[in-house]
C-alpha atoms as a printed R data frame, in Angstrom:
    type eleno elety resid chain resno       x       y       z
1   ATOM     1    CA   MET     A     1  46.514 132.771  74.032
2   ATOM     2    CA   GLU     A     2  43.985 131.360  71.597
3   ATOM     3    CA   GLN     A     3  46.746 129.373  69.835
4   ATOM     4    CA   GLU     A     4  47.888 127.826  73.128
5   ATOM     5    CA   LYS     A     5  44.336 126.637  73.868
6   ATOM     6    CA   LYS     A     6  44.129 125.043  70.416
7   ATOM     7    CA   ASP     A     7  47.491 123.311  70.984
8   ATOM     8    CA   ILE     A     8  46.342 121.970  74.355
9   ATOM     9    CA   VAL     A     9  43.072 120.706  72.862
10  ATOM    10    CA   GLY     A    10  45.022 119.127  69.972
11  ATOM    11    CA   GLN     A    11  47.389 117.396  72.356
12  ATOM    12    CA   ARG     A    12  44.520 116.069  74.470
13  ATOM    13    CA   THR     A    13  42.840 114.757  71.348
14  ATOM    14    CA   LYS     A    14  46.050 112.944  70.351
15  ATOM    15    CA   VAL     A    15  46.371 111.430  73.835
16  ATOM    16    CA   ILE     A    16  42.754 110.256  73.724
17  ATOM    17    CA   ILE     A    17  43.313 108.673  70.301
18  ATOM    18    CA   VAL     A    18  46.440 106.866  71.514
19  ATOM    19    CA   LEU     A    19  44.650 105.630  74.631
20  ATOM    20    CA   GLU     A    20  41.726 104.359  72.554
21  ATOM    21    CA   LEU     A    21  44.163 102.591  70.246
22  ATOM    22    CA   LEU     A    22  45.912 100.975  73.223
23  ATOM    23    CA   ARG     A    23  42.567  99.896  74.660
24  ATOM    24    CA   THR     A    24  41.613  98.289  71.349
25  ATOM    25    CA   ILE     A    25  44.960  96.480  71.117
26  ATOM    26    CA   ILE     A    26  44.726  95.209  74.707
27  ATOM    27    CA   GLN     A    27  41.157  94.005  74.182
28  ATOM    28    CA   SER     A    28  42.160  92.158  71.024
29  ATOM    29    CA   ILE     A    29  45.096  90.309  72.631
30  ATOM    30    CA   GLN     A    30  43.430  89.721  76.000
31  ATOM    31    CA   PRO     A    31  42.263  86.156  75.160
32  ATOM    32    CA   PHE     A    32  45.915  85.233  74.574
33  ATOM    33    CA   LEU     A    33  47.320  86.966  77.655
34  ATOM    34    CA   VAL     A    34  46.071  84.502  80.282
35  ATOM    35    CA   PRO     A    35  47.461  81.348  78.614
36  ATOM    36    CA   THR     A    36  50.690  83.120  77.727
37  ATOM    37    CA   CYS     A    37  51.220  84.370  81.264
38  ATOM    38    CA   PHE     A    38  50.330  80.933  82.618
39  ATOM    39    CA   VAL     A    39  52.938  79.234  80.447
40  ATOM    40    CA   LEU     A    40  55.569  81.875  81.190
41  ATOM    41    CA   ALA     A    41  54.985  81.662  84.947
42  ATOM    42    CA   TRP     A    42  55.281  77.872  84.979
43  ATOM    43    CA   GLY     A    43  58.315  78.031  82.696
44  ATOM    44    CA   LEU     A    44  60.024  80.448  85.065
45  ATOM    45    CA   PHE     A    45  59.139  78.238  88.046
46  ATOM    46    CA   ILE     A    46  60.563  75.164  86.309
47  ATOM    47    CA   LEU     A    47  63.775  76.979  85.346
48  ATOM    48    CA   ILE     A    48  64.332  78.237  88.890
49  ATOM    49    CA   THR     A    49  63.658  74.780  90.336
50  ATOM    50    CA   TRP     A    50  65.978  73.179  87.812
51  ATOM    51    CA   SER     A    51  68.820  75.571  88.608
52  ATOM    52    CA   ILE     A    52  68.401  75.014  92.373
53  ATOM    53    CA   VAL     A    53  68.464  71.235  91.904
54  ATOM    54    CA   ALA     A    54  71.534  71.492  89.652
55  ATOM    55    CA   ALA     A    55  73.337  73.685  92.194
56  ATOM    56    CA   LEU     A    56  72.540  71.237  95.002
57  ATOM    57    CA   ARG     A    57  73.696  68.296  92.890
58  ATOM    58    CA   ASP     A    58  76.990  70.025  92.057
59  ATOM    59    CA   THR     A    59  77.524  70.975  95.704
60  ATOM    60    CA   VAL     A    60  77.009  67.394  96.876
61  ATOM    61    CA   LYS     A    61  79.357  66.101  94.169
62  ATOM    62    CA   GLN     A    62  82.053  68.601  95.181
63  ATOM    63    CA   ALA     A    63  81.608  67.778  98.880
64  ATOM    64    CA   LYS     A    64  81.979  64.059  98.212
65  ATOM    65    CA   GLN     A    65  85.162  64.695  96.263
66  ATOM    66    CA   MET     A    66  86.570  66.919  99.018
67  ATOM    67    CA   HIS     A    67  85.877  64.211 101.605
68  ATOM    68    CA   GLN     A    68  88.132  61.862  99.648
69  ATOM    69    CA   ILE     A    69  91.196  63.968 100.462
70  ATOM    70    CA   PRO     A    70  93.111  61.824 102.982
71  ATOM    71    CA   CYS     A    71  95.546  64.429 104.316
72  ATOM    72    CA   ALA     A    72  93.898  64.959 107.715
73  ATOM    73    CA   ASP     A    73  94.357  61.260 108.555
74  ATOM    74    CA   CYS     A    74  97.947  61.000 107.301
75  ATOM    75    CA   ILE     A    75 100.888  60.606 109.707
76  ATOM    76    CA   PHE     A    76 102.844  63.249 107.786
77  ATOM    77    CA   PHE     A    77 100.099  65.887 108.130
78  ATOM    78    CA   THR     A    78 101.323  68.582 110.517
79  ATOM    79    CA   GLY     A    79  98.252  70.799 110.781
80  ATOM    80    CA   ASP     A    80 100.604  73.794 110.592
81  ATOM    81    CA   TYR     A    81  99.375  76.630 108.396
82  ATOM    82    CA   HIS     A    82 102.805  77.210 106.855
83  ATOM    83    CA   LEU     A    83 103.739  73.590 106.100
84  ATOM    84    CA   LYS     A    84 100.800  71.211 106.030
85  ATOM    85    CA   CYS     A    85 102.770  68.235 104.720
86  ATOM    86    CA   PRO     A    86 106.591  67.981 104.620
87  ATOM    87    CA   VAL     A    87 106.502  65.114 102.103
88  ATOM    88    CA   GLN     A    88 104.125  66.589  99.489
89  ATOM    89    CA   PRO     A    89 103.676  70.290 100.374
90  ATOM    90    CA   THR     A    90 102.440  71.333  96.937
91  ATOM    91    CA   ILE     A    91  99.462  68.984  96.886
92  ATOM    92    CA   ALA     A    92  98.559  68.890 100.584
93  ATOM    93    CA   LEU     A    93  94.833  69.365 101.245
94  ATOM    94    CA   SER     A    94  94.036  69.651  97.527
95  ATOM    95    CA   GLU     A    95  92.263  67.372  95.079
96  ATOM    96    CA   ALA     A    96  95.660  66.262  93.785
97  ATOM    97    CA   ALA     A    97  96.260  64.569  97.165
98  ATOM    98    CA   ILE     A    98  93.395  62.083  96.691
99  ATOM    99    CA   ASN     A    99  95.753  59.422  95.319
100 ATOM   100    CA   CYS     A   100  98.876  60.556  97.163
101 ATOM   101    CA   PRO     A   101 101.579  57.854  96.910
102 ATOM   102    CA   ASP     A   102 103.058  58.887 100.272
103 ATOM   103    CA   TYR     A   103  99.857  58.589 102.301
104 ATOM   104    CA   ARG     A   104 100.248  56.673 105.555
105 ATOM   105    CA   SER     A   105  97.270  56.396 107.871
106 ATOM   106    CA   CYS     A   106  97.440  57.666 111.452
107 ATOM   107    CA   HIS     A   107  95.171  54.771 112.318
108 ATOM   108    CA   PRO     A   108  97.027  51.621 111.198
109 ATOM   109    CA   ASN     A   109  93.957  49.387 111.650
110 ATOM   110    CA   SER     A   110  91.689  51.446 109.399
111 ATOM   111    CA   SER     A   111  91.665  51.327 105.635
112 ATOM   112    CA   LEU     A   112  91.056  54.195 103.215
């Protein structure tokens, strides 16, 4: 029983020493913590903003490219799920159809 009490006291002493050491370390680096956290917070904010702007830019670029696909205004476009275009079925409604040589407008007075 006496040995257990000594072990408990020894363990508490070790914990107190470790806590005092941690307190000393924290107090010594505390002047650097505020500027470091400030820089890290702003850096994180800038990175998040940058990635959002890049994602929006890429989305707009992709949307503009998709709007160049002329298939919906072509006379050969069927609108059928199984065969969208009988002339060029492999490229219908894809980016490859942007410069389709067989494109004929449904609206003869409009230009592409």
